[in-house]
C-alpha positions as CSV (number, residue, x, y, z in Angstrom):
1,M,39.5,56.5,177.1
2,K,41.9,54.3,175.0
3,K,41.6,56.8,172.2
4,L,42.4,59.7,174.5
5,I,45.5,57.9,175.8
6,A,46.6,57.1,172.2
7,I,46.3,60.8,171.2
8,A,48.2,61.9,174.3
9,L,51.0,59.4,173.6
10,L,51.1,60.7,170.0
11,L,51.4,64.3,171.1
12,T,54.1,63.4,173.6
13,T,56.1,61.5,171.0
14,T,55.7,64.3,168.5
15,S,56.9,66.9,171.0
16,L,59.9,64.9,171.9
17,Y,61.1,64.6,168.3
18,A,60.0,68.1,167.1
19,Q,63.0,70.2,166.2
20,T,63.4,73.7,167.6
21,P,64.4,76.6,165.3
22,A,67.9,76.6,167.0
23,E,68.3,72.8,166.2
24,I,67.3,73.4,162.6
25,L,69.9,76.2,162.3
26,K,72.6,73.9,163.7
27,Q,71.7,71.2,161.1
28,I,72.0,73.7,158.3
29,E,75.4,74.9,159.6
30,A,76.6,71.3,159.9
31,L,76.0,70.6,156.2
32,D,79.1,70.2,154.1
33,W,78.5,73.1,151.6
34,M,80.2,72.6,148.3
35,T,80.5,74.7,145.1
36,E,82.8,74.9,142.0
37,E,84.4,77.3,139.6
38,Y,81.5,78.4,137.5
39,P,81.7,82.1,137.0
40,P,79.8,84.4,137.3
41,F,77.7,82.2,139.5
42,N,80.4,80.8,141.8
43,Y,84.1,81.3,141.6
44,V,87.3,82.2,143.5
45,D,88.6,85.7,142.6
46,K,92.3,86.8,142.3
47,D,92.4,87.4,146.0
48,G,91.3,83.9,146.8
49,K,87.8,85.0,148.0
50,L,84.7,83.1,146.9
51,Q,82.4,85.3,144.8
52,G,79.5,85.0,142.4
53,I,75.8,85.5,142.0
54,T,74.7,82.3,143.8
55,V,77.3,82.8,146.5
56,D,76.0,86.3,147.3
57,I,72.4,85.1,147.3
58,L,73.2,82.2,149.6
59,I,75.0,84.5,152.1
60,E,71.9,86.7,152.1
61,V,69.8,83.6,152.7
62,F,72.0,82.7,155.6
63,K,71.7,86.2,157.1
64,K,67.9,86.2,156.8
65,V,67.6,82.7,158.4
66,G,70.2,83.4,161.1
67,V,72.7,80.8,159.9
68,Q,76.2,81.6,161.2
69,L,78.1,80.6,158.1
70,T,80.3,82.7,155.8
71,R,82.0,82.4,152.4
72,E,85.0,80.8,154.2
73,D,82.7,77.9,155.2
74,L,81.9,77.0,151.6
75,K,84.3,74.5,149.9
76,V,85.3,74.9,146.3
77,L,85.8,71.5,144.6
78,P,85.9,70.1,141.0
79,W,82.4,69.5,139.8
80,A,82.7,65.8,139.2
81,R,84.1,65.2,142.7
82,S,81.4,67.2,144.5
83,Y,78.6,65.8,142.4
84,E,79.6,62.2,143.3
85,K,79.9,63.2,147.0
86,L,76.4,64.7,146.9
87,L,75.1,61.5,145.5
88,D,76.8,59.3,148.0
89,T,77.2,61.2,151.2
90,P,74.4,62.4,153.6
91,G,74.7,65.9,155.0
92,T,76.0,67.5,151.8
93,A,74.9,70.4,149.7
94,L,76.1,71.6,146.3
95,F,75.5,74.7,144.2
96,S,74.7,75.9,141.8
97,M,72.9,73.0,140.1
98,T,70.6,73.0,137.1
99,Y,67.2,71.3,137.5
100,T,66.5,68.2,135.4
101,E,63.9,65.5,135.8
102,E,66.7,63.0,136.4
103,R,68.4,65.1,139.0
104,L,65.1,65.6,140.8
105,K,65.0,61.8,141.4
106,H,68.4,61.9,143.2
107,F,68.5,65.2,145.1
108,Q,66.4,67.7,146.9
109,F,66.5,71.3,145.8
110,V,66.0,74.8,147.2
111,G,65.2,77.2,144.4
112,P,64.9,78.1,141.7
113,I,67.5,80.8,141.9
114,I,67.8,82.0,138.3
115,P,66.9,80.7,134.9
116,T,69.5,79.1,132.6
117,Q,69.7,77.7,129.1
118,V,72.0,74.9,128.1
119,S,73.0,74.7,124.4
120,I,75.4,73.3,121.8
121,I,77.5,76.4,121.0
122,A,79.7,76.7,118.0
123,P,81.7,79.3,116.0
124,V,79.4,81.4,113.8
125,A,81.9,81.0,111.0
126,K,81.4,77.2,110.9
127,H,77.7,77.6,110.0
128,L,76.8,74.4,111.9
129,K,73.3,73.1,111.9
130,V,72.2,70.7,114.6
131,A,68.6,69.4,114.4
132,D,68.9,65.9,115.7
133,A,71.4,63.3,117.0
134,A,72.5,62.4,113.5
135,D,74.0,65.8,113.1
136,L,76.5,65.1,115.9
137,K,78.1,62.1,114.3
138,A,80.9,64.0,112.6
139,L,81.4,66.5,115.5
140,K,83.8,66.7,118.4
141,I,82.0,68.4,121.2
142,G,83.6,69.7,124.4
143,V,81.9,69.1,127.8
144,V,82.9,69.4,131.5
145,R,82.6,66.0,133.1
146,D,79.2,65.5,134.8
147,D,78.2,69.0,134.1
148,I,74.6,69.6,132.9
149,G,75.9,70.1,129.3
150,D,77.6,66.7,129.5
151,Q,74.5,64.9,130.7
152,L,72.1,66.7,128.3
153,V,74.1,66.2,125.1
154,R,74.5,62.5,125.9
155,A,70.7,62.3,126.4
156,F,70.3,64.1,123.0
157,G,72.3,61.3,121.4
158,A,76.0,62.1,121.6
159,K,78.3,59.1,121.9
160,D,81.6,58.9,123.8
161,K,83.5,59.2,120.6
162,N,81.9,62.6,119.9
163,L,82.8,64.0,123.3
164,N,86.0,65.7,124.6
165,I,85.7,65.6,128.3
166,T,87.5,68.2,130.4
167,H,87.5,69.4,134.1
168,S,87.7,73.1,133.2
169,A,85.3,75.3,131.3
170,F,88.2,77.7,130.6
171,N,90.3,75.0,129.0
172,M,87.2,73.8,127.0
173,V,86.5,77.2,125.5
174,Q,90.2,77.7,124.7
175,M,90.2,74.4,122.8
176,L,87.1,75.7,120.9
177,A,89.0,78.9,119.9
178,K,92.0,76.9,118.7
179,G,89.8,74.8,116.4
180,R,90.3,71.6,118.4
181,L,86.5,71.3,119.0
182,H,83.6,71.8,116.6
183,A,81.3,72.9,119.5
184,I,80.7,72.8,123.2
185,A,77.7,71.8,125.3
186,Y,77.3,74.3,128.1
187,A,75.1,76.9,129.8
188,E,75.0,79.9,127.4
189,D,75.5,82.7,130.0
190,I,78.4,80.8,131.6
191,A,80.0,80.2,128.2
192,Q,79.7,83.9,127.4
193,Y,81.5,84.7,130.6
194,Q,84.2,82.1,129.9
195,F,84.7,83.5,126.3
196,I,85.5,86.9,127.8
197,L,87.9,85.5,130.4
198,A,89.7,83.6,127.6
199,G,90.0,86.8,125.4
200,M,87.4,85.5,122.9
201,D,84.7,87.6,121.3
202,P,81.3,86.2,122.4
203,K,79.8,87.5,119.2
204,E,81.8,85.0,117.2
205,Y,79.9,82.1,118.8
206,E,76.2,81.1,118.6
207,S,73.8,78.5,119.9
208,V,73.1,75.9,117.2
209,H,70.8,73.8,119.3
210,V,69.1,74.4,122.7
211,L,69.4,71.3,124.9
212,Q,67.3,72.6,127.8
213,K,65.7,75.6,129.3
214,S,65.7,75.3,133.1
215,H,66.6,76.9,136.4
216,M,69.5,76.7,138.8
217,G,69.1,75.9,142.5
218,Y,70.9,74.7,145.7
219,A,71.0,70.9,145.7
220,F,71.0,68.6,148.8
221,H,71.5,64.9,149.4
222,K,68.3,62.9,149.0
223,S,68.2,62.0,152.7
224,T,68.2,65.6,153.9
225,D,65.3,66.4,156.3
226,P,62.9,68.6,154.4
227,K,62.3,70.6,157.6
228,I,65.7,72.1,157.5
229,L,65.2,73.2,153.9
230,E,61.9,75.1,154.6
231,P,63.5,78.2,156.2
232,L,66.0,78.3,153.3
233,S,63.3,78.2,150.7
234,K,61.2,80.8,152.5
235,A,64.2,83.2,152.8
236,L,65.0,82.8,149.1
237,K,61.4,83.6,148.3
238,D,61.3,86.6,150.5
239,L,64.6,87.9,149.0
240,R,63.2,87.5,145.5
241,A,60.1,89.4,146.5
242,A,62.2,92.2,148.0
243,G,64.2,92.6,144.7
244,V,67.5,91.5,146.4
245,I,68.1,88.6,143.9
246,D,67.6,90.8,140.9
247,T,70.0,93.4,142.3
248,I,72.7,90.8,142.9
249,Y,72.3,89.4,139.4
250,A,72.5,92.9,137.8
251,Q,75.6,93.8,139.9
252,H,77.5,90.8,138.6
253,L,76.5,91.1,135.0
254,Q,77.1,94.8,134.5
């Protein structure tokens, strides 16, 4: 009898605290969704509208789940500021973020969205060779503060004196073109896009050392209830199976 009473109490307690689908949607909508200028994945176009591969994918995820959020509900902030907010503030989400073992200790992720490769990139004409940290000693390398390139090149062995820290990838590649940097540490596909925006020929630049091959995802504060991430993960998986993600990726990179 005592065992039956205990089970009944457990079931009652569970039912009281179980979240309905509507409640889960409200929690997703209540998140502080943040992104940055990181074209072609997420950026503000000339008309002030948020665009990009990961933006379009997220909107499709919202539609599939039934979340009543639009592009106008997504905030565009400098990466370093949004990254610190995600670390410190419950109820926050940030995209797109590259997976690393270190980041998996501090955040929860929904993904992967798409693969990415972060490298040290330099002008072809410089004929730079980077095999280990010793090869960085005489180099000045551009990074965006707290970006994955910044974190990975430091882990590889770069010192503060080797790094030129900026808040803008566009400014960083311009400095590279002007010869003020020997190289940059950045995601290859994003760097290619930035080269074109800056009027630079991507063929004149090459990867001289791959720092990491990984994937990008949507990141959430560590305290986020996993239950509210489940429908987002399922929707992303279903969209991939249906070919929607591949279509969006191809449209932006034509």
